[in-house]
Backbone as numpy.savetxt, mean C-alpha at the origin, in Angstrom:
# Nx Ny Nz CAx CAy CAz Cx Cy Cz
-23.36 4.83 1.79 -21.94 5.88 1.84 -21.03 4.35 1.73
-19.54 4.73 0.95 -18.74 3.55 0.20 -17.87 4.14 0.88
-16.98 2.97 1.08 -15.29 3.34 1.30 -14.27 2.92 0.24
-13.69 4.24 0.25 -12.28 3.29 -0.89 -11.02 3.65 0.19
-10.53 2.61 0.03 -9.15 1.97 0.84 -7.64 1.97 -0.18
-7.07 2.69 0.30 -5.83 3.24 -0.86 -4.84 2.50 -0.11
-3.74 1.49 -0.90 -2.35 1.28 -0.58 -1.58 2.05 -0.73
-0.53 2.66 -0.14 0.41 4.01 -0.45 1.87 3.29 -1.85
2.40 2.34 -1.34 3.94 2.30 -2.06 3.38 1.53 -3.13
3.62 2.29 -4.52 3.49 1.38 -5.97 1.72 1.79 -6.15
0.80 2.43 -5.56 -0.76 2.66 -5.82 -0.47 4.50 -5.57
-0.19 5.13 -4.68 -0.12 6.63 -4.50 1.11 7.35 -4.72
2.12 6.45 -4.42 4.08 6.98 -4.42 4.38 6.13 -5.07
5.83 6.19 -5.71 6.74 5.26 -6.34 8.15 5.36 -5.70
7.93 4.69 -4.49 9.06 4.52 -3.38 9.77 3.47 -3.84
10.17 2.97 -5.06 10.65 1.76 -5.28 12.51 1.93 -5.14
12.71 2.88 -5.76 14.07 2.84 -5.92 14.70 3.16 -4.28
14.15 3.70 -3.79 14.45 3.63 -1.92 14.01 2.32 -1.46
13.19 1.46 -1.42 12.97 0.08 -0.82 14.15 -0.69 -1.58
14.58 -0.58 -2.59 15.34 -1.37 -3.20 16.50 -1.23 -2.61
16.68 -0.23 -2.70 18.41 0.42 -1.69 18.42 0.28 -0.19
17.03 0.36 0.23 17.28 0.12 1.93 17.26 -1.61 1.99
17.02 -2.57 1.29 16.43 -3.35 1.73 17.92 -3.72 0.92
18.92 -3.56 -0.06 20.19 -3.75 -0.03 21.17 -3.15 0.92
21.60 -2.22 1.84 21.63 -1.57 2.71 21.36 -2.79 3.99
20.37 -2.90 4.20 19.99 -3.97 5.50 20.92 -5.18 5.22
20.84 -5.67 4.14 21.42 -7.17 4.12 22.96 -6.63 4.31
23.62 -5.84 3.61 25.04 -5.91 3.69 25.47 -5.20 5.07
24.35 -4.44 5.93 25.15 -4.34 7.35 24.48 -5.33 8.20
24.64 -6.58 8.15 24.54 -7.63 8.83 25.34 -8.64 7.69
25.92 -7.98 6.71 27.02 -8.78 6.23 26.45 -10.18 5.26
25.46 -10.26 4.82 24.51 -10.96 4.14 24.57 -10.65 2.56
24.82 -11.79 1.85 24.36 -11.65 0.54 22.83 -11.30 0.28
22.83 -10.12 -0.81 21.14 -9.76 -1.00 20.84 -10.56 -1.85
20.22 -11.17 -1.69 19.08 -12.54 -2.50 18.20 -11.90 -3.65
18.82 -10.32 -3.96 17.60 -9.56 -4.88 17.79 -9.44 -5.95
17.29 -9.25 -6.76 16.80 -8.74 -8.10 15.78 -7.81 -7.73
15.05 -6.59 -8.41 14.83 -5.61 -8.42 13.46 -6.18 -8.10
12.86 -7.12 -9.23 11.59 -8.01 -9.43 11.39 -8.53 -8.13
12.51 -9.58 -7.27 12.27 -10.03 -5.96 12.19 -8.94 -4.88
13.25 -8.02 -4.84 12.67 -6.69 -3.74 11.40 -6.30 -3.96
10.61 -5.96 -4.98 9.68 -5.28 -5.03 8.62 -5.82 -4.83
8.67 -7.24 -4.86 7.41 -8.54 -4.55 7.14 -8.87 -3.43
7.74 -8.29 -2.49 7.25 -8.36 -1.25 6.54 -6.85 -0.80
6.48 -5.65 -1.51 5.77 -4.49 -1.07 4.59 -5.01 -0.72
4.15 -4.22 0.07 2.89 -4.61 1.01 2.90 -5.33 2.19
3.92 -6.29 2.23 4.19 -6.97 3.77 5.00 -5.75 4.53
4.18 -6.16 5.97 5.18 -5.31 7.01 6.86 -6.20 7.30
7.73 -5.45 7.75 8.79 -5.97 7.30 9.28 -7.12 7.86
8.95 -7.41 8.71 9.15 -8.64 9.08 8.81 -9.87 8.15
7.60 -9.58 8.13 7.02 -10.75 6.74 7.67 -10.68 5.49
8.49 -9.43 5.27 8.94 -9.23 4.01 10.34 -9.94 3.83
11.07 -9.64 5.06 12.21 -10.27 5.10 11.99 -11.82 5.25
10.99 -12.25 5.80 11.19 -13.45 5.75 10.70 -14.05 4.55
9.70 -13.37 3.66 9.97 -13.71 2.31 10.96 -13.66 1.31
12.04 -12.50 1.65 13.27 -12.67 0.80 14.45 -13.33 0.91
13.99 -14.18 2.26 15.24 -15.08 2.77 14.54 -16.57 2.83
13.36 -16.51 2.24 12.59 -17.74 2.48 12.87 -18.67 3.64
12.65 -17.87 4.56 12.28 -17.95 6.61 13.81 -18.36 6.71
15.17 -18.25 5.89 16.09 -18.36 6.80 16.84 -17.45 7.06
16.45 -16.57 7.01 17.16 -15.23 7.75 16.71 -14.59 8.81
17.90 -13.65 9.49 17.37 -12.96 10.66 16.41 -12.00 10.39
15.45 -12.24 10.14 14.09 -11.43 9.78 13.86 -10.28 10.64
14.03 -10.35 11.60 13.86 -9.00 12.57 15.03 -8.29 12.72
16.21 -8.60 12.43 17.23 -7.87 12.53 17.44 -7.21 11.56
17.25 -8.02 10.13 16.86 -7.48 8.57 16.09 -6.23 8.88
14.79 -6.57 9.40 13.76 -5.38 9.57 14.52 -4.07 10.36
15.17 -4.23 11.22 15.88 -3.02 11.95 16.72 -2.32 11.26
17.72 -3.27 10.31 18.44 -2.52 9.67 18.01 -2.11 8.42
16.70 -2.13 8.32 16.00 -1.58 6.86 15.77 -0.35 7.53
14.95 -0.65 8.64 14.75 0.96 9.36 15.55 1.90 9.17
16.90 1.28 9.72 18.37 2.37 9.74 18.13 2.86 8.50
18.53 1.81 7.82 18.70 2.05 6.02 17.57 3.55 6.23
16.65 3.49 5.85 15.68 3.82 5.38 15.74 5.78 6.12
16.21 5.93 7.51 16.49 6.52 8.14 17.61 7.62 7.48
18.59 6.49 7.07 19.66 7.27 6.52 19.19 7.93 5.03
18.30 7.01 4.36 17.96 8.00 2.97 16.91 9.05 2.77
16.34 9.16 4.48 15.40 10.03 4.83 16.61 11.31 5.20
17.83 10.89 5.47 19.13 12.36 5.66 19.27 12.39 4.19
19.23 11.76 3.58 20.11 11.72 2.28 19.25 12.49 1.22
17.70 12.15 1.06 17.25 12.65 -0.08 15.83 13.45 0.57
15.26 14.36 -0.10 13.80 15.02 -0.05 12.90 14.21 -0.30
11.71 14.05 0.83 10.69 13.21 0.57 10.23 12.91 -1.09
10.01 14.37 -1.39 9.52 14.05 -3.31 10.51 12.99 -3.94
11.71 13.24 -3.44 12.77 12.17 -3.95 12.74 10.60 -4.14
12.57 10.52 -2.14 12.19 9.19 -1.95 11.02 8.67 -1.85
9.78 9.33 -1.90 8.68 8.89 -2.41 7.48 9.74 -2.78
8.01 10.14 -4.43 7.45 11.10 -5.43 6.28 10.44 -5.76
5.13 11.13 -5.78 3.32 10.85 -5.60 3.20 10.64 -7.41
2.84 9.85 -7.97 2.61 9.50 -9.03 1.72 10.75 -9.68
2.15 10.78 -11.13 1.53 12.17 -11.81 -0.15 11.81 -11.66
-0.67 13.24 -11.41 -2.29 12.82 -11.33 -2.73 12.29 -10.06
-2.16 12.10 -9.42 -2.75 11.24 -7.78 -3.19 12.72 -6.91
-2.33 13.75 -7.02 -2.75 14.49 -5.64 -3.94 15.23 -6.13
-4.45 15.29 -7.43 -5.87 16.22 -7.69 -6.58 14.90 -7.84
-6.53 13.83 -8.21 -7.44 12.81 -8.13 -7.59 12.35 -6.89
-6.69 12.34 -5.60 -7.29 12.25 -4.14 -8.25 13.48 -3.78
-7.85 14.82 -4.29 -8.72 16.01 -3.85 -9.84 15.71 -4.25
-9.98 15.42 -5.45 -11.32 15.00 -6.55 -12.53 14.19 -5.49
-11.17 13.04 -5.24 -12.44 12.18 -4.55 -12.94 12.54 -3.30
-12.02 13.18 -2.08 -12.21 14.01 -0.95 -13.26 14.45 -1.00
-13.95 15.08 -2.05 -14.98 16.15 -2.07 -16.12 15.39 -2.17
-16.43 14.43 -2.55 -17.69 13.73 -2.91 -18.28 13.36 -1.91
-19.50 13.41 -1.70 -20.57 13.34 -0.48 -20.42 12.07 -0.24
-20.46 10.92 -1.51 -21.11 9.32 -1.42 -19.90 8.63 -1.21
-18.99 8.56 -0.60 -17.83 7.91 0.05 -16.71 8.74 0.91
-16.11 7.67 1.67 -14.97 8.24 2.67 -13.84 7.30 2.08
-12.87 7.49 2.12 -11.43 7.55 1.43 -10.68 7.02 2.84
-9.80 5.95 2.86 -8.95 5.21 3.39 -7.25 4.82 3.13
-6.77 4.81 4.06 -5.35 4.04 3.84 -5.43 2.80 4.19
-4.78 1.64 4.17 -4.31 0.73 4.62 -2.79 0.21 3.70
-1.81 -0.04 4.68 -0.53 -0.28 4.12 0.23 -0.46 5.21
1.52 -0.99 4.39 2.15 -1.71 5.25 3.04 -0.86 5.57
3.17 0.57 5.59 4.51 1.39 6.15 4.00 1.85 7.56
5.05 1.87 8.35 5.13 2.48 9.76 3.99 3.61 10.05
3.33 4.04 11.13 2.54 5.29 11.45 3.33 6.36 11.12
4.67 6.41 11.56 5.34 7.35 11.39 5.72 7.78 9.90
5.79 6.47 9.12 5.99 7.18 7.95 4.96 7.68 7.18
3.37 7.29 7.49 2.52 7.74 6.91 2.38 9.36 7.58
2.69 9.75 8.42 2.44 10.39 8.98 3.59 11.75 8.32
4.67 11.36 8.04 5.36 11.93 6.93 4.98 12.41 5.65
4.16 11.61 4.96 4.03 11.95 3.88 2.63 12.60 3.94
1.88 12.59 4.56 0.72 13.40 4.98 1.11 14.33 5.06
1.77 14.98 5.96 2.38 16.44 6.32 3.29 16.70 5.14
4.03 16.16 4.06 4.64 16.64 2.85 3.90 16.73 1.79
2.21 16.15 2.04 1.49 16.43 1.09 0.50 16.89 0.92
0.05 17.12 2.12 -1.11 17.87 2.76 -2.08 16.91 2.85
-2.23 15.56 2.69 -3.26 14.74 2.86 -4.15 14.17 4.27
-3.91 14.78 5.15 -4.43 14.71 6.40 -5.75 14.72 6.19
-6.22 15.76 5.37 -7.98 15.74 5.67 -8.47 14.87 4.49
-7.63 14.43 3.96 -8.60 13.38 2.53 -9.23 12.10 3.57
-8.16 11.29 4.43 -8.55 10.20 4.58 -9.12 9.79 6.33
-10.38 9.49 6.41 -11.24 9.14 7.27 -10.77 8.19 8.37
-9.90 7.05 7.56 -9.15 6.06 8.66 -8.19 6.03 7.94
-7.16 5.40 8.72 -5.47 5.21 8.43 -5.05 3.72 9.34
-5.12 3.06 8.27 -4.15 1.82 9.22 -2.94 1.47 8.40
-1.92 0.94 9.34 -0.88 1.07 9.17 -0.38 -0.18 9.97
1.05 -0.70 9.55 1.79 -1.80 9.99 1.99 -1.79 11.32
1.68 -0.69 12.23 1.79 -0.63 13.36 0.26 -1.15 14.37
-0.56 -1.19 13.62 -1.78 -1.31 13.92 -2.31 -2.70 13.83
-2.10 -3.30 13.02 -2.67 -4.62 12.76 -1.34 -5.42 11.88
-2.24 -6.87 12.14 -1.08 -7.97 11.42 -0.93 -7.57 9.72
0.06 -7.81 9.06 0.43 -7.66 7.97 -0.67 -8.01 6.81
-0.60 -7.25 5.56 -1.60 -8.03 4.68 -0.75 -9.19 4.09
-1.54 -10.28 3.71 -3.22 -9.94 3.32 -4.20 -10.63 3.88
-3.84 -10.52 5.68 -4.49 -10.28 6.68 -5.69 -9.38 6.54
-6.69 -9.62 6.75 -7.99 -8.85 6.65 -8.18 -7.94 7.85
-6.99 -8.01 8.84 -7.30 -6.90 10.07 -7.56 -5.61 9.74
-6.56 -5.47 9.16 -6.47 -3.61 8.69 -7.93 -3.23 8.04
-8.51 -4.14 6.97 -9.46 -3.76 6.35 -10.98 -3.46 6.99
-11.01 -5.00 8.16 -11.93 -4.69 9.03 -11.93 -3.72 10.48
-10.72 -3.31 10.59 -10.29 -2.20 11.12 -10.97 -0.71 10.51
-11.03 -0.93 9.47 -10.99 0.63 8.76 -12.97 0.44 8.62
-13.20 -0.44 8.41 -14.93 -1.00 8.37 -15.43 -0.24 9.66
-15.06 -0.74 10.80 -15.36 -0.27 11.92 -15.72 1.21 12.79
-14.09 1.77 12.18 -13.95 3.07 12.42 -14.89 3.69 11.50
-15.23 3.61 10.31 -16.32 4.19 9.43 -17.52 3.88 9.65
-17.63 2.78 10.14 -18.82 2.26 9.69 -19.55 1.50 8.68
-18.79 1.68 7.61 -19.20 1.42 6.55 -19.15 -0.43 6.66
-19.86 -1.41 5.72 -20.15 -2.45 5.65 -19.16 -3.24 4.15
-18.82 -4.30 4.81 -17.50 -4.95 3.79 -18.03 -4.93 2.41
-19.29 -4.93 2.21 -19.36 -5.14 0.79 -19.88 -3.72 -0.18
-19.80 -2.61 1.06 -19.59 -1.53 0.43 -17.75 -0.65 0.33
-17.45 -1.72 0.42 -15.75 -0.95 0.72 -15.20 -1.82 -0.65
-14.01 -1.01 -0.63 -13.19 -1.49 -2.42 -11.44 -1.04 -1.52
-11.01 -1.90 -1.46 -9.20 -1.75 -1.77 -8.82 -1.04 -3.10
-8.10 -0.47 -3.05 -7.29 0.04 -4.40 -5.75 -0.31 -4.45
-5.07 -1.06 -4.87 -3.99 -1.20 -4.46 -3.06 -1.99 -5.96
-1.52 -1.91 -5.48 -0.73 -2.45 -6.81 -0.43 -4.34 -6.45
-0.30 -4.39 -5.20 0.09 -5.84 -5.12 -1.03 -6.99 -4.86
-0.40 -7.87 -4.95 -1.30 -9.38 -4.59 -2.06 -9.40 -3.41
-1.01 -9.21 -2.21 -1.79 -8.58 -0.59 -2.43 -7.89 -0.80
-2.50 -6.84 -1.46 -3.81 -6.33 -1.14 -5.08 -6.73 -1.95
-5.22 -6.98 -2.81 -6.22 -7.62 -3.08 -6.93 -8.68 -2.38
-5.80 -9.80 -1.83 -6.37 -11.01 -0.95 -6.99 -10.06 0.19
-6.22 -9.52 0.70 -6.54 -8.75 1.98 -8.02 -8.39 2.01
-8.43 -7.46 0.78 -10.04 -7.05 0.38 -10.77 -8.30 0.15
-10.40 -9.73 -0.27 -10.76 -10.88 -0.84 -11.48 -11.43 0.88
-10.40 -11.64 1.14 -10.34 -12.38 2.81 -11.29 -11.68 3.49
-11.77 -10.17 3.33 -12.49 -9.36 4.40 -13.87 -9.06 3.64
-14.12 -9.76 2.66 -15.35 -9.65 1.97 -15.72 -8.51 1.13
-14.63 -7.95 0.78 -14.83 -6.51 0.34 -14.52 -6.57 -1.39
-14.41 -5.23 -1.72 -14.26 -5.19 -3.25 -12.67 -5.01 -3.68
-12.10 -5.76 -4.57 -10.41 -5.00 -5.20 -10.39 -4.40 -6.46
-9.74 -3.62 -6.53 -9.42 -3.06 -7.82 -7.73 -2.54 -7.88
-7.18 -3.76 -9.03 -5.69 -3.43 -9.16 -5.62 -2.03 -10.00
-4.33 -1.82 -9.40 -3.41 -0.53 -10.34 -2.49 -1.23 -11.11
-2.34 -0.85 -12.79 -1.49 -0.99 -13.43 0.14 -0.76 -13.32
-0.07 0.65 -12.43 1.44 1.46 -12.60 2.28 0.60 -11.48
1.97 0.01 -10.61 2.33 -0.41 -9.39 3.60 -1.63 -9.95
3.95 -2.45 -8.29 5.04 -3.53 -8.59 5.20 -4.74 -8.67
3.07 -5.26 -8.85 3.11 -6.40 -9.22 2.13 -6.45 -10.37
2.92 -7.51 -11.32 2.01 -7.91 -12.71 0.52 -7.70 -12.70
-0.05 -7.39 -13.59 -1.42 -7.56 -14.01 -1.97 -8.95 -13.82
-1.72 -9.92 -13.85 -2.19 -11.29 -14.41 -1.89 -11.70 -12.91
-1.16 -11.71 -12.04 -1.07 -11.77 -10.53 -1.99 -11.16 -10.01
-2.59 -9.87 -10.31 -3.41 -9.12 -9.32 -4.67 -9.73 -9.68
-5.22 -10.24 -11.02 -6.49 -10.74 -11.31 -6.75 -12.07 -10.30
-5.72 -12.81 -10.31 -5.40 -14.38 -9.96 -5.76 -14.06 -8.68
-5.31 -13.13 -7.58 -5.18 -12.99 -6.22 -6.87 -12.37 -5.70
-7.49 -11.67 -6.92 -8.71 -11.09 -6.48 -9.59 -10.43 -7.16
-8.37 -9.30 -7.91 -8.67 -8.19 -8.49 -10.29 -8.07 -9.56
-11.04 -7.30 -9.30 -12.03 -7.47 -10.20 -12.02 -7.21 -11.34
-10.86 -6.00 -11.26 -10.55 -5.02 -12.92 -8.81 -4.58 -12.37
-8.35 -4.52 -13.03 -6.62 -3.90 -12.85 -6.97 -2.36 -13.78
-7.18 -1.40 -13.19 -6.62 0.02 -13.97 -5.56 0.48 -14.46
-5.60 0.64 -15.91 -4.52 1.00 -16.52 -3.58 2.44 -16.02
-4.42 3.55 -15.73 -3.94 4.62 -15.17 -5.47 5.05 -14.79
-5.24 6.36 -14.25 -5.97 6.91 -13.23 -7.33 7.41 -13.69
-7.26 7.75 -15.23 -8.92 7.62 -15.72 -9.65 6.52 -15.82
-9.01 5.61 -15.62 -9.21 3.93 -15.81 -10.10 3.70 -14.44
-9.49 4.60 -13.74 -9.29 3.82 -12.00 -10.72 4.71 -11.69
-10.76 5.86 -12.29 -12.10 6.95 -11.84 -13.20 5.93 -12.19
-13.17 5.65 -13.28 -14.45 4.91 -13.67 -14.98 3.99 -12.88
-13.66 2.84 -12.68 -14.01 1.99 -12.23 -14.84 2.23 -10.83
-14.02 3.39 -10.20 -14.70 3.59 -8.61 -16.27 3.89 -8.81
-16.31 4.61 -10.23 -17.78 5.63 -10.73 -18.85 4.28 -10.47
-18.14 3.08 -11.01 -19.02 2.21 -11.36 -19.31 1.15 -9.82
-18.10 0.98 -9.10 -18.62 0.63 -7.69 -19.25 1.19 -6.96
-18.89 2.81 -6.85 -19.92 3.69 -6.01 -21.53 3.66 -6.66
-22.04 3.14 -7.77 -23.30 3.28 -8.14 -23.78 1.86 -8.04
-23.01 1.05 -7.51 -23.49 -0.40 -7.19 -24.90 -0.45 -5.89
-25.63 -0.69 -6.09 -26.29 -0.71 -4.62 -26.14 -1.83 -4.00
-26.09 -1.74 -2.50 -26.04 -2.75 -2.01 -27.37 -3.32 -1.22
-27.87 -4.30 -0.63 -29.16 -4.85 0.45 -28.10 -5.50 1.16
């Protein structure tokens, strides 16, 4: 049995506009200049909030306060926008997950920097609850790229690291899989550049869902001893 773990933001859903806006509001709430280009803002996607703001302020900002302000900003956006507008599913992902979940040779899981509550809202909105055998969030373990979420997913499913694969769009996803002894596949439609994904440990980078399907087929056909 194989385990396929998915990141969420930038991999399954395109939440970049709300992420950038929530960061902007967080800095504004504390009367701080936002040191953000869109590229810089998205460079920290995948980290848990405090670690993300540590990176954005280069360790000089009030990261815990910014993280709380970000949560408040996201709650504001939740009241202003439908979830389909805040976190739209990438085209084809819904059917892709449905097809994978029906396979008998693999289990699916999530490893994300999102909060447990945020993941629950997505699952309810898109009907994903039955797709995933294990769900690891920023509330459950240290931030990526620490391997803890990967290890917890292995423990919950009984799958070994060499039979587990991480699918994600950031270097943090790739490094987490590498540190845990697993396989890593990058996706080319997310927030980090292809070359950075490869340098961080991606075995391959899928340009689209068809390519990802082929790469996953190859991974699931690999025999481990």
